[in-house]
C-alpha positions as CSV (number, residue, x, y, z in Angstrom):
1,M,108.5,118.7,79.4
2,S,104.6,119.8,79.7
3,I,101.3,118.0,79.2
4,V,97.5,120.0,78.6
5,I,95.7,117.8,80.4
6,D,91.6,118.8,80.1
7,A,90.5,119.9,82.7
8,P,90.9,123.2,85.5
9,V,93.7,124.2,87.2
10,A,92.1,123.7,90.5
11,Q,90.8,120.1,89.9
12,V,94.8,119.2,89.0
13,W,95.9,120.8,91.8
14,N,93.7,118.6,94.0
15,F,95.5,115.6,92.3
16,L,98.7,117.2,92.9
17,E,98.2,118.8,96.5
18,P,98.1,115.6,98.2
19,I,102.0,114.2,97.9
20,E,101.2,111.3,99.2
21,R,98.8,110.3,96.5
22,H,101.8,111.0,93.9
23,V,102.6,107.2,94.0
24,D,99.1,107.1,92.1
25,W,100.5,108.1,89.0
26,M,104.0,108.2,89.4
27,V,104.7,104.5,88.0
28,D,108.7,104.7,89.4
29,A,107.4,106.1,93.3
30,R,106.9,103.5,95.3
31,S,106.0,104.7,98.0
32,I,106.1,108.1,100.2
33,E,106.8,108.6,103.6
34,F,106.4,112.0,105.7
35,T,109.7,112.6,107.8
36,S,107.9,116.1,108.9
37,P,105.4,116.9,110.6
38,Q,103.2,118.7,107.9
39,T,102.1,116.9,105.0
40,R,101.7,120.3,103.1
41,G,103.7,123.7,102.2
42,V,107.0,125.0,102.5
43,G,109.3,122.5,104.7
44,T,107.7,119.5,104.1
45,R,109.8,116.7,103.6
46,F,109.5,113.0,102.4
47,D,111.3,110.1,101.8
48,C,110.2,108.2,98.2
49,I,111.0,104.7,97.7
50,T,111.8,105.3,93.8
51,K,112.2,102.1,92.0
52,I,113.3,102.0,87.7
53,G,114.3,99.1,86.7
54,P,116.9,97.0,88.7
55,I,117.7,100.6,90.8
56,R,115.9,101.2,94.1
57,L,116.9,103.9,96.1
58,T,115.0,106.3,98.7
59,D,114.4,110.0,97.2
60,R,114.5,112.4,100.2
61,M,113.0,115.7,98.9
62,E,111.9,119.1,100.7
63,I,109.1,121.3,99.5
64,T,110.8,124.3,98.2
65,E,107.9,126.0,96.6
66,W,104.3,125.7,97.4
67,L,101.7,128.3,95.5
68,P,98.2,126.9,95.7
69,L,96.5,126.3,92.0
70,A,100.0,127.2,90.2
71,T,103.4,125.9,91.6
72,M,105.6,123.3,94.0
73,G,109.0,123.1,94.3
74,V,110.8,120.3,95.9
75,R,114.8,120.0,97.3
76,H,115.8,116.2,96.5
77,V,118.7,116.3,98.9
78,G,119.0,112.2,98.7
79,L,121.9,110.1,96.7
80,V,120.4,112.4,93.7
81,T,120.4,115.8,94.1
82,G,118.6,119.0,92.9
83,T,115.6,120.5,92.3
84,G,112.3,120.3,90.6
85,R,109.3,122.0,90.0
86,F,105.3,121.3,88.7
87,S,103.6,124.5,87.3
88,L,100.2,125.1,86.1
89,A,98.5,127.9,84.1
90,E,95.4,127.6,82.1
91,T,94.9,127.8,78.8
92,S,93.2,129.4,76.6
93,R,90.6,126.6,76.6
94,G,90.0,126.2,80.3
95,A,92.3,123.4,80.6
96,T,95.7,123.0,82.4
97,L,99.1,123.3,81.1
98,F,101.0,120.8,82.8
99,S,105.0,121.6,83.7
100,W,107.4,119.5,84.4
101,H,111.4,120.7,85.1
102,E,114.1,119.0,87.1
103,D,117.4,119.7,87.4
104,L,119.7,116.6,89.3
105,D,123.0,115.7,89.8
106,I,122.6,112.0,89.0
107,P,125.7,110.2,90.1
108,A,127.9,108.1,87.6
109,W,126.7,104.7,88.9
110,L,123.2,105.5,88.7
111,G,123.9,106.1,84.9
112,G,124.9,110.0,85.0
113,P,123.7,111.8,81.3
114,L,122.5,107.9,80.6
115,G,120.5,108.1,84.0
116,A,118.8,111.4,83.2
117,L,117.5,110.4,79.4
118,V,115.7,107.2,81.4
119,L,113.9,109.5,83.9
120,K,113.3,111.8,81.5
121,R,111.3,108.9,79.6
122,V,109.8,107.7,82.9
123,W,108.7,111.5,83.7
124,K,106.8,111.8,80.4
125,R,105.1,108.6,81.2
126,N,103.9,109.6,84.7
127,L,102.5,113.2,82.8
128,R,100.5,110.4,80.4
129,A,99.4,108.8,83.3
130,L,98.2,111.8,85.7
131,K,96.3,113.1,82.4
132,R,94.5,109.8,82.0
133,L,93.3,109.7,85.8
134,I,92.4,112.9,86.1
135,E,90.3,113.1,82.6
136,A,89.0,109.4,83.7
137,T,87.7,112.0,86.8
138,R,85.5,114.7,84.4
């Protein structure tokens, strides 16, 4: 999924780069705790306490891709496994196209395919929240 944010790529990256601040715009993310000495770049590991409805779990992640102003990729290694990626691209108007891709294996007890549909709705809401947050600072 993707959204156009009316801000330059550098401004959007400034909101994306501090991983610990993702809780400011991800409604499902309750807290982020780093489990590696580093907090930026490839190899950064962290636990994100995630809550959707009555389900609360620790999403363990590791940054696998880090290209400033362009891409942040993660590997999910907890109960939910798979990969995710944020990508930024400048539009012809100087805005930012923010794309979010996840390829997850969601256990049946977490809803399997139905859980994926719920997550997609949550992620769309997160993108709208990020857009509002960034555009409010312009």
